[in-house]
N, C-alpha and C positions, 0 to 999 in steps of 0.2 A: 827277649827277643824282637826285633823290630821288623815288621812285614810291610811289602807293599803290593798293593791290589793293582793289576795292569790286565788288560783284556789279552785275547790272546793271538793277534794279529801277526805278533812278531815270532810266533813260534810254528814250529814243522811239525807234523803228522809224529815223527818220530820222537818227541820231546814230549808232546803231551801223551802219547801212547805210554812212555815208561812211566809218566807220573800215574797216569790210572792203574796199570799193573802194580806198581809200588802202594798204593794207596789201599788196593785188594789183597794185598800179598798174605795178610795174618787172615784171611778169612777162612772158615772152615773149609770151603771150597776156594783155593785161590783160582784169582783170576789171571789169565795173561794171553792176552790179543797180542798176535803179530801185528806189525804196522800194517799189514795190506787189510786185516780184519780189521783195524781199526779204523780204516779211510772208509771202509765197507759202511762202518758203523756211522761215522760222521753223514757220508751221503745218504742215506737211508733215514736217518732222523732229523736230518735239517740242520746239523751244525752251523751255527755262523759264529766265526772268531771276533767278529766285532761286539758280539753279544755275549760273549762267554769270556771268563774272567777266572785269573790264577793268582795266588798269594807267593808272593817270592819272599825267600829266604835268603838273602843274597843271590847266588847264580841257582839255587836249588828251587824247584815248585812244590812249594809246601801242601797246596790245597787246591783245588780247583771246583769250578761248577760251569759245567757244557752246556749250552742253551740253543735254541733255534731263534728265529724270528716270530714274531707273533702269526697266528695263522688263522684267515677270516672263516675257516671252514669250523674252527674250534673255539667260534667266540673270542678270538684274537686274544687268545692266550698263547703264550711263549711255550715250547716241549723243554723240559730238562732233561737232558741226555743222561747224564749222570754227574755225581757230587761224591768228591772223595776227599780224604785228608791222609797226609802220610804219616805212617804211626809215632813217627817222632815229633809231631806236630800236632797232636790231638789236643783237645781241652784247652785250645786258645782263643775260640770265639772264633776261628776264622770262615767257617761256612756261615756264618751271620753277616760276617763282614763282605764276603763276597756275595750273597744275596741281596745285600743292600746294593750292590753296585750293578747287579744285573737289572733289579727293579730299577734303577735310575735311568740306565740306558734303553730299556725297555720302554719306559714310558714316553721316552724322546722320539719313537715311533709309532706312539699309540697302542701299546699293548694294555690289555684290560686285566690280565692276571698270568699266571703261571700254573703247570700242571706237571706232575711225574707219577710215576708208579714206584713202590715200594713192597717187597715181600710180607703179608700180612705176620708173618711170625718172628720179623726184624724189629721187636717191642721198642727196643732203643732207636731206633731211627724214625720209625712211627711218632714217637714221642718227640724227638728232635723236630720234625718238620710239624707238628702241633702246634709245639712251642714257637716256630717262625710264622704263625698264622695259618697254615695250611689246613683243610678239612678233607675229611673221607669222603669221596664223592661216588664211587663205584668200587665195588669188589669183581675182580678179573681173575680168570680160572687160566692155568697153563696146562695143555694136555699131551699126550703123544701116544703116537700109533704105531705100532710096530707090525702087526699082523694083518696082511690084506685078505686073509680066509674069509672073514666076515662080510668084506667088501664084494669081491667076486660071487659071493653067495646071493647077493640082493641086487646085484647091478641088473638093469635092463638092456635092452638094445639099442641105447644111445649113442651116438657117433661124436667123437669129439674131435674139434680141429684146433690148430693152431691161431691164436688172433692177436693183433698187436695194441698197445693200450688205448691207441685211437680209436680200436673199434667198439669199446666200451660205451653202453649207453649213457647218454647226457643226464638223463634223469636216472639214480641209481637208487634211490627211495625205495621203489616197489621191491627191491632185491634185499635189503637190508632189515634187520630189526632195531639193531643199534648202530650208534657211528663208531666204525673200525678206529681204533686208536692210531695215532700221528703215525707209528712206524709200519703200521698196515695198509695205510692210506695208499691212494694213487700217488702221491707227492712220493710216498717213501718206495712204490713200486718204480716209478721213474727214475727216481735218483740212483737204483742199480739197475737199471735197464741198461744193456740186454742180458743181464745175468739172471734173468728171471724166467720161469715157466708160467706161461698164460695159457690156458685150455678153455674152451668154450661147448656149448650145445646148442647148435641155432636149429630152428625150424622156420621154413618160409621167411627166412630173412631177419627173423627176430632171434636175440638171444635169450635163449632159456634160464641160463645160469652160467657162470664161471669160476674158474679155479686158478688163483696164483699164487707162487709158491717163489722163494728164493733160492739160490744155489744150494744153500747149507740144508734145506731140506724144512725150514718154516713157513707154514702156509699162512700168508697175510690175508686172503681173502677165499671164501667158499659162499658164493652168492646165486642164489637161485631165485628167481621171480616167483612171489608170492602165489601166484594163479596156477604155478605148475610144481609146486612140492609134494613131496612123498610119492614122487615116480620112477625114486633111483636117480635122478640127475645129479644131486651131489655126491652120493657115493660113484656112480661114475666117474666125477671129476677127481674125487680123492684117489680113485685106482689111477687113473690117470696119470697125476701128479706122481704119486709114488713110482708109476712104471717110467716115469721120465727123469727121474733122480736116480733110476739104477736099482730102484727097490729098496731104496733107503728108507727108513723111518721118517715119519711126518710129525712135527712139533706146530702147536696151536699156541701162542704166546698172547696172552690178554683177551681172553674170549669173557664178553660180560657175563656174569652169574645172571643177568636179569633176563638176559635174551632165551628163555627157555627154549624154545624149538632149536636153537644152535647147539645147546649143551646137550639136551634129548639126543639130536643126532649124531653128535660126536661120541657120545656112549654107547647109543645101539649100533655107532658102527665099529665098536671095539677099541675108543681110545681110552687111556688111562689120564686121570686128573694127577698130576705129579706136584701142584703149589698153588696157591692163591696170592693176589697181589693187590693193593688198594691204590686206585687212582684217587690224586690228593690233589685239591686245587686250592690256589691261594689269588684273590682278588686284589689288586693293585689300587 
Protein backbone atom coordinates (compact mmCIF):
# COMPACT_ATOMS: atom_id res chain seq x y z
CA UNK A 1 0.00 0.00 0.00
CA UNK A 2 1.24 3.49 -0.81
CA UNK A 3 0.94 6.36 1.63
CA UNK A 4 0.89 10.10 1.10
CA UNK A 5 2.53 12.38 3.70
CA UNK A 6 0.75 15.74 4.03
CA UNK A 7 0.54 18.47 6.65
CA UNK A 8 -2.58 18.98 8.77
CA UNK A 9 -3.81 22.31 7.42
CA UNK A 10 -6.73 20.78 5.52
CA UNK A 11 -7.97 18.62 8.39
CA UNK A 12 -10.51 19.54 11.05
CA UNK A 13 -10.14 18.82 14.75
CA UNK A 14 -12.82 16.13 14.44
CA UNK A 15 -10.78 14.20 11.86
CA UNK A 16 -7.52 14.47 13.80
CA UNK A 17 -9.23 13.55 17.06
CA UNK A 18 -10.72 10.43 15.46
CA UNK A 19 -7.28 9.42 14.16
CA UNK A 20 -5.77 9.82 17.63
CA UNK A 21 -8.52 7.76 19.27
CA UNK A 22 -8.12 4.97 16.70
CA UNK A 23 -4.34 4.90 17.15
CA UNK A 24 -4.68 4.38 20.90
CA UNK A 25 -7.81 2.21 20.83
CA UNK A 26 -5.98 -1.04 21.56
CA UNK A 27 -3.86 0.21 24.45
CA UNK A 28 -4.25 -1.27 27.94
CA UNK A 29 -6.07 1.95 28.83
CA UNK A 30 -7.68 3.05 25.54
CA UNK A 31 -7.71 6.78 24.88
CA UNK A 32 -10.97 8.40 23.87
CA UNK A 33 -10.91 12.16 23.69
CA UNK A 34 -13.98 14.17 22.79
CA UNK A 35 -13.54 16.81 20.11
CA UNK A 36 -13.78 19.48 22.82
CA UNK A 37 -11.02 17.80 24.84
CA UNK A 38 -8.90 17.46 21.72
CA UNK A 39 -9.24 21.15 20.89
CA UNK A 40 -8.12 22.01 24.43
CA UNK A 41 -5.21 19.59 24.03
CA UNK A 42 -4.22 21.42 20.85
CA UNK A 43 -4.40 24.88 22.43
CA UNK A 44 -2.58 23.93 25.62
CA UNK A 45 0.31 22.28 23.81
CA UNK A 46 0.69 24.72 20.94
CA UNK A 47 -0.46 22.55 18.03
CA UNK A 48 0.62 23.90 14.62
CA UNK A 49 -1.25 22.39 11.67
CA UNK A 50 1.46 23.57 9.28
CA UNK A 51 4.16 21.74 11.27
CA UNK A 52 2.16 18.57 11.96
CA UNK A 53 1.85 15.74 9.45
CA UNK A 54 -0.32 12.71 8.68
CA UNK A 55 0.18 9.64 6.51
CA UNK A 56 -2.85 9.08 4.29
CA UNK A 57 -3.99 5.69 3.03
CA UNK A 58 -6.52 6.85 0.48
CA UNK A 59 -9.05 8.87 2.49
CA UNK A 60 -7.97 7.36 5.83
CA UNK A 61 -5.48 8.89 8.29
CA UNK A 62 -3.13 5.97 8.87
CA UNK A 63 -0.64 7.74 11.17
CA UNK A 64 0.15 11.18 12.55
CA UNK A 65 2.87 13.29 14.17
CA UNK A 66 1.42 16.35 15.89
CA UNK A 67 3.89 19.16 16.58
CA UNK A 68 4.15 22.73 17.79
CA UNK A 69 6.27 25.55 16.42
CA UNK A 70 9.79 25.81 17.92
CA UNK A 71 9.82 27.62 21.25
CA UNK A 72 12.67 29.99 22.15
CA UNK A 73 12.13 29.28 25.86
CA UNK A 74 13.01 25.63 25.21
CA UNK A 75 16.15 26.05 23.14
CA UNK A 76 14.18 26.60 19.91
CA UNK A 77 12.93 23.02 20.09
CA UNK A 78 9.48 22.05 18.81
CA UNK A 79 7.22 20.08 21.12
CA UNK A 80 5.71 16.80 19.92
CA UNK A 81 2.14 16.62 21.16
CA UNK A 82 1.47 13.04 20.10
CA UNK A 83 2.58 10.34 17.68
CA UNK A 84 0.40 7.43 16.69
CA UNK A 85 -0.43 4.85 14.03
CA UNK A 86 -3.69 3.06 13.36
CA UNK A 87 -3.38 -0.64 14.34
CA UNK A 88 -4.05 -1.65 10.72
CA UNK A 89 -1.06 0.34 9.44
CA UNK A 90 1.69 -0.42 11.94
CA UNK A 91 5.18 -1.70 11.08
CA UNK A 92 5.16 0.21 7.78
CA UNK A 93 7.80 2.77 8.76
CA UNK A 94 5.23 5.56 8.83
CA UNK A 95 6.47 7.26 12.02
CA UNK A 96 9.97 7.59 10.56
CA UNK A 97 8.56 9.12 7.36
CA UNK A 98 6.42 11.54 9.36
CA UNK A 99 9.39 12.52 11.52
CA UNK A 100 11.41 13.32 8.37
CA UNK A 101 8.59 15.59 7.16
CA UNK A 102 8.32 17.29 10.56
CA UNK A 103 12.07 17.92 10.76
CA UNK A 104 12.21 19.33 7.23
CA UNK A 105 9.41 21.78 8.02
CA UNK A 106 10.83 22.72 11.42
CA UNK A 107 14.24 23.51 9.94
CA UNK A 108 12.56 26.05 7.65
CA UNK A 109 11.59 28.09 10.72
CA UNK A 110 14.88 27.69 12.58
CA UNK A 111 14.11 24.81 14.93
CA UNK A 112 17.13 23.38 16.73
CA UNK A 113 15.42 20.14 17.70
CA UNK A 114 12.33 18.30 18.94
CA UNK A 115 11.21 17.13 22.36
CA UNK A 116 8.52 14.81 23.68
CA UNK A 117 7.56 12.66 26.67
CA UNK A 118 7.04 8.91 26.84
CA UNK A 119 6.11 6.67 29.77
CA UNK A 120 9.25 4.97 31.09
CA UNK A 121 7.64 1.51 31.13
CA UNK A 122 6.65 1.75 27.45
CA UNK A 123 9.89 0.08 26.39
CA UNK A 124 8.90 -0.35 22.74
CA UNK A 125 8.14 3.35 22.33
CA UNK A 126 11.34 4.39 24.15
CA UNK A 127 13.38 2.09 21.92
CA UNK A 128 11.65 3.40 18.79
CA UNK A 129 12.38 7.03 19.67
CA UNK A 130 15.98 6.16 20.47
CA UNK A 131 16.24 4.49 17.06
CA UNK A 132 15.02 7.79 15.57
CA UNK A 133 17.86 9.59 17.34
CA UNK A 134 16.08 10.89 20.44
CA UNK A 135 17.98 10.75 23.74
CA UNK A 136 16.65 10.64 27.29
CA UNK A 137 17.05 14.06 28.89
CA UNK A 138 14.99 14.12 32.11
CA UNK A 139 12.80 11.81 34.14
CA UNK A 140 9.43 13.28 35.07
CA UNK A 141 6.92 12.16 37.68
CA UNK A 142 3.13 12.17 37.56
CA UNK A 143 1.39 12.64 40.93
CA UNK A 144 -2.15 12.65 42.29
CA UNK A 145 -3.45 14.36 45.42
CA UNK A 146 -6.90 13.27 46.60
CA UNK A 147 -6.98 14.12 50.30
CA UNK A 148 -6.88 17.67 51.65
CA UNK A 149 -6.50 16.68 55.33
CA UNK A 150 -2.71 16.87 55.23
CA UNK A 151 -2.92 20.29 53.60
CA UNK A 152 -5.39 21.69 56.13
CA UNK A 153 -3.18 20.57 58.99
CA UNK A 154 -0.15 22.42 57.64
CA UNK A 155 -1.55 25.63 56.13
CA UNK A 156 -0.79 28.93 57.83
CA UNK A 157 -2.83 32.12 57.79
CA UNK A 158 -2.08 33.04 54.20
CA UNK A 159 -4.69 34.93 52.21
CA UNK A 160 -5.16 33.89 48.59
CA UNK A 161 -6.30 36.15 45.79
CA UNK A 162 -7.26 35.51 42.21
CA UNK A 163 -4.90 37.08 39.69
CA UNK A 164 -4.47 37.19 35.92
CA UNK A 165 -1.58 35.88 33.87
CA UNK A 166 -0.39 39.45 33.28
CA UNK A 167 0.00 39.88 37.05
CA UNK A 168 2.77 37.26 37.23
CA UNK A 169 6.32 38.58 37.69
CA UNK A 170 8.41 39.11 34.57
CA UNK A 171 11.31 37.21 36.12
CA UNK A 172 10.03 33.82 37.26
CA UNK A 173 13.50 32.32 37.78
CA UNK A 174 13.52 32.75 41.60
CA UNK A 175 10.26 30.79 41.83
CA UNK A 176 11.25 27.62 39.94
CA UNK A 177 13.99 25.04 40.46
CA UNK A 178 13.60 23.66 36.92
CA UNK A 179 11.86 24.89 33.78
CA UNK A 180 8.21 23.74 33.54
CA UNK A 181 7.39 21.49 30.60
CA UNK A 182 5.74 23.21 27.59
CA UNK A 183 2.21 22.13 28.47
CA UNK A 184 2.67 23.60 31.96
CA UNK A 185 4.27 26.84 30.78
CA UNK A 186 2.74 30.31 30.74
CA UNK A 187 2.02 29.75 27.05
CA UNK A 188 0.12 26.56 27.92
CA UNK A 189 -1.92 28.44 30.52
CA UNK A 190 -2.57 31.27 28.10
CA UNK A 191 -3.76 28.78 25.49
CA UNK A 192 -6.60 27.58 27.79
CA UNK A 193 -7.34 30.93 29.43
CA UNK A 194 -9.84 31.90 30.81
CA UNK A 195 -10.66 28.28 31.73
CA UNK A 196 -7.90 28.14 34.34
CA UNK A 197 -7.58 28.80 38.07
CA UNK A 198 -4.77 31.18 39.08
CA UNK A 199 -4.28 32.02 42.75
CA UNK A 200 -1.51 33.95 44.47
CA UNK A 201 -0.18 34.99 47.87
CA UNK A 202 0.90 38.62 47.89
CA UNK A 203 2.68 40.64 50.57
CA UNK A 204 3.47 44.36 50.26
CA UNK A 205 2.71 44.25 46.51
CA UNK A 206 5.18 41.37 46.03
CA UNK A 207 3.89 38.01 44.83
CA UNK A 208 5.37 35.39 47.15
CA UNK A 209 3.93 32.48 45.22
CA UNK A 210 1.17 31.33 42.89
CA UNK A 211 -0.67 28.21 41.86
CA UNK A 212 -2.22 27.54 38.47
CA UNK A 213 -4.45 24.68 37.39
CA UNK A 214 -6.52 23.75 34.39
CA UNK A 215 -10.23 23.09 34.66
CA UNK A 216 -9.69 19.30 34.67
CA UNK A 217 -7.68 19.41 37.90
CA UNK A 218 -4.21 19.24 36.32
CA UNK A 219 -1.91 21.59 38.22
CA UNK A 220 0.38 23.42 35.82
CA UNK A 221 2.41 25.42 38.32
CA UNK A 222 3.01 25.72 42.04
CA UNK A 223 5.66 28.43 42.34
CA UNK A 224 6.97 29.91 45.59
CA UNK A 225 9.83 32.38 45.77
CA UNK A 226 12.94 30.68 47.13
CA UNK A 227 13.15 33.26 49.96
CA UNK A 228 9.66 32.40 51.21
CA UNK A 229 9.52 28.61 51.19
CA UNK A 230 8.70 26.30 54.12
CA UNK A 231 6.14 28.78 55.43
CA UNK A 232 2.98 26.98 54.27
CA UNK A 233 2.48 29.06 51.12
CA UNK A 234 2.65 26.10 48.73
CA UNK A 235 0.15 24.05 50.71
CA UNK A 236 -2.17 27.05 50.99
CA UNK A 237 -2.08 27.34 47.20
CA UNK A 238 -2.79 23.63 46.73
CA UNK A 239 -5.73 23.80 49.12
CA UNK A 240 -7.04 26.90 47.35
CA UNK A 241 -6.86 25.20 43.95
CA UNK A 242 -8.59 22.10 45.30
CA UNK A 243 -11.40 24.24 46.71
CA UNK A 244 -11.65 26.22 43.45
CA UNK A 245 -12.18 22.91 41.65
CA UNK A 246 -14.96 21.94 44.02
CA UNK A 247 -12.88 19.54 46.11
CA UNK A 248 -11.72 17.52 43.11
CA UNK A 249 -8.42 15.68 43.14
CA UNK A 250 -5.33 17.45 41.84
CA UNK A 251 -2.93 15.94 39.31
CA UNK A 252 0.66 16.99 38.70
CA UNK A 253 2.00 15.97 35.30
CA UNK A 254 5.70 16.01 34.42
CA UNK A 255 7.37 17.02 37.68
CA UNK A 256 11.14 16.87 37.14
CA UNK A 257 12.60 14.21 39.45
CA UNK A 258 15.73 16.36 39.72
CA UNK A 259 13.66 19.06 41.45
CA UNK A 260 14.16 17.54 44.89
CA UNK A 261 12.33 20.23 46.83
CA UNK A 262 9.27 20.03 44.56
CA UNK A 263 9.08 16.24 44.85
CA UNK A 264 9.55 16.33 48.62
CA UNK A 265 6.88 19.02 48.89
CA UNK A 266 4.34 16.95 46.96
CA UNK A 267 4.99 13.81 48.97
CA UNK A 268 4.81 15.64 52.30
CA UNK A 269 1.55 17.19 51.12
CA UNK A 270 0.08 13.72 50.64
CA UNK A 271 0.49 13.30 46.88
CA UNK A 272 1.02 9.82 45.41
CA UNK A 273 3.32 9.22 42.45
CA UNK A 274 1.48 7.29 39.73
CA UNK A 275 4.11 6.87 37.02
CA UNK A 276 7.20 8.38 35.44
CA UNK A 277 7.97 9.63 31.95
CA UNK A 278 11.15 10.39 30.05
CA UNK A 279 11.60 13.73 28.40
CA UNK A 280 13.38 12.87 25.17
CA UNK A 281 15.12 15.27 22.80
CA UNK A 282 16.34 15.13 19.23
CA UNK A 283 18.83 17.63 17.81
CA UNK A 284 18.13 18.76 14.25
